[in-house]
C-alpha positions, 0 to 999 in steps of 0.5 A, spaced: 362 341 256 357 339 251 355 345 246 349 348 248 341 345 246 336 349 242 329 350 246 327 345 243 333 339 244 332 341 252 324 341 251 325 334 248 330 332 253 325 334 259 318 331 255 315 338 254 313 342 249 318 349 247 313 353 249 313 350 256 320 352 256 318 359 253 312 361 258 317 357 264 322 362 262 317 369 262 316 366 269 323 365 271 321 357 273 325 351 270 332 350 268 336 356 267 337 358 260 343 363 257 341 368 252 346 370 247 345 376 243 341 381 245 334 385 244 329 381 239 335 378 236 338 374 241 337 367 242 336 362 248 341 356 249 341 351 255 347 347 257 345 340 257 348 339 264 343 345 268 337 341 265 339 334 267 341 338 274 334 341 274 331 335 273 334 331 279 332 337 283 326 337 281 324 330 282 319 326 287 320 320 291 313 316 292 312 316 299 313 311 304 307 309 306 
């Protein structure tokens, strides 16, 4: 397993800002994340596999017309 991604690295992978991921976490949306530590000093990390899975699951194909 690869080293966990920071929110910035995960956001770059998806093509959004880290603040967008923060908003998604608040609304329980977006890729799954891990909180390491507790309280306000805990930090968020993303597993690359989870980000990739989320991207695949949220990919839509154009209509066949």
